[in-house]
C-alpha distance (Angstrom), angle and dihedral (degrees) to the residues before:
residue distance angle dihedral
M1 . . .
A2 3.76 . .
F3 3.73 137.9 .
T4 3.79 127.2 -176.6
T5 3.85 133.4 175.5
R6 3.77 127.0 -166.1
T7 3.82 127.4 -175.2
L8 3.73 108.6 -134.8
R9 3.80 100.0 -179.4
D10 3.86 136.3 4.1
T11 3.75 110.6 179.2
V12 3.78 125.5 -174.0
V13 3.79 126.2 -117.4
N14 3.83 106.6 -91.2
A15 3.78 97.7 -158.8
A16 3.68 138.7 -3.5
G17 3.78 110.6 -63.2
A18 3.86 91.9 2.8
G19 3.77 97.6 103.6
G20 3.72 129.6 -157.4
T21 3.72 128.4 -117.2
V22 3.74 135.5 -116.8
T23 3.89 124.6 -160.9
I24 3.80 121.7 -167.1
L25 3.85 130.5 179.9
V26 3.87 116.4 -149.8
N27 3.84 114.6 -164.8
I28 3.88 113.7 -165.4
D29 3.83 129.5 -167.8
N30 3.88 114.2 -172.3
D31 3.78 92.3 -41.4
T32 3.84 123.6 174.7
T33 3.86 99.5 172.0
A34 3.86 115.6 134.7
T35 3.88 94.6 -155.0
N36 3.72 116.2 33.2
A37 3.85 111.1 164.4
I38 3.66 108.1 -130.0
L39 3.82 103.9 167.0
D40 3.82 133.9 18.1
A41 3.81 104.2 -152.1
S42 3.79 93.6 -162.5
A43 3.80 91.4 60.9
L44 3.76 93.4 60.1
S45 3.79 125.8 102.7
G46 3.73 112.2 -88.8
H47 3.81 98.2 7.9
A48 3.78 119.2 165.8
N49 3.74 130.8 176.9
G50 3.79 112.2 -81.9
A51 3.88 91.5 23.7
K52 3.82 115.3 144.1
L53 3.78 135.1 -157.5
H54 3.83 121.1 -143.5
I55 3.88 122.3 -161.0
S56 3.92 108.7 -116.9
R57 3.70 102.6 169.5
L58 3.81 137.9 7.8
W59 3.79 139.7 -169.8
W60 3.88 124.5 -176.6
G61 3.74 145.4 166.3
L62 3.78 114.7 -174.0
V63 3.80 135.6 169.7
Q64 3.79 137.3 -175.6
G65 3.89 117.2 -89.1
T66 3.71 126.2 -124.6
T67 3.79 100.1 -92.2
N68 3.86 122.9 91.6
D69 3.76 93.7 -119.2
D70 3.80 96.7 45.3
T71 3.85 111.9 121.0
G72 3.81 100.0 -172.3
H73 3.76 95.7 -134.8
V74 3.91 131.1 115.3
A75 3.80 133.5 -158.1
I76 3.88 122.7 -143.8
I77 3.78 107.5 -141.2
E78 3.72 130.4 -169.9
Q79 3.84 113.9 -150.0
G80 3.89 119.5 -135.5
D81 3.83 139.0 126.5
S82 3.90 81.6 -47.0
D83 3.84 117.0 13.4
V84 3.76 114.4 -116.8
T85 3.92 124.3 -154.5
L86 3.73 107.4 -133.4
I87 3.71 98.8 -172.4
D88 3.76 141.7 -14.9
L89 3.97 118.1 -139.4
A90 3.80 133.5 -164.8
G91 3.83 133.1 164.1
S92 3.70 116.2 2.8
G93 3.68 136.9 -49.7
H94 3.85 148.2 99.7
Y95 3.86 138.3 -106.8
D96 3.86 109.4 -148.3
G97 3.76 94.1 -167.3
S98 3.82 96.2 -116.8
A99 3.73 92.0 128.2
G100 3.81 89.6 55.6
L101 3.82 138.9 -100.3
I102 3.90 119.7 -35.5
K103 3.76 89.3 -128.5
S104 3.82 127.7 -141.3
N105 3.83 111.8 -121.3
V106 3.90 105.5 172.7
T107 3.74 123.1 118.0
N108 3.81 107.6 -112.3
T109 3.82 111.5 -148.6
G110 3.84 103.6 116.9
A111 3.86 130.9 79.4
T112 3.76 92.4 -102.5
S113 3.77 97.3 41.5
G114 3.72 113.5 135.9
D115 3.96 93.2 21.5
M116 3.72 116.9 131.0
E117 3.74 127.1 -129.2
M118 3.82 132.8 -179.8
S119 3.83 125.8 -146.9
C120 3.84 113.0 -151.0
Q121 3.76 120.2 -159.8
G122 3.78 102.0 -160.9
T123 3.90 94.0 -50.2
S124 3.89 140.7 159.5
G125 3.81 124.4 -173.0
F126 3.76 137.7 60.2
V127 3.78 141.3 -73.8
M128 3.84 124.9 -163.4
I129 3.72 115.9 -164.0
E130 3.70 130.2 -171.1
F131 3.91 113.9 -159.6
K132 3.78 125.5 -165.7
K133 3.85 115.8 -141.5
D134 3.74 112.5 -129.7
E135 3.89 127.5 -131.8
N136 3.90 91.7 -83.0
Y137 3.78 93.1 70.8
T138 3.78 108.9 91.7
A139 3.80 131.6 -141.0
């Protein structure tokens, strides 16, 4: 089992309220871990307490692992006072953002608030996620 995450882009906020973007690539090889850390929000450019990330676009290609009870889907989870699942993914596809942002709605008061996790249910493949920084990120 293997799970790797790479940050492809982390742009700064251009103007107040404009937000920047963060793009990450997650590669998954027959993973069954429920709480894989995929993004540390406090390590991003311009992070401030209470800042949130919203999903703006997604691309994914996922298949079932090799164990009988593997399902081949993943959940993208935002950490907060109570963790919130932002979206579940299976199969392959993309979300181009035309219906709007998949908005964060966690309460951010803890040290890991705003961080992103991925829960894998016996999955191989990839997920590429583009996040939009909210207005609480600074220039």
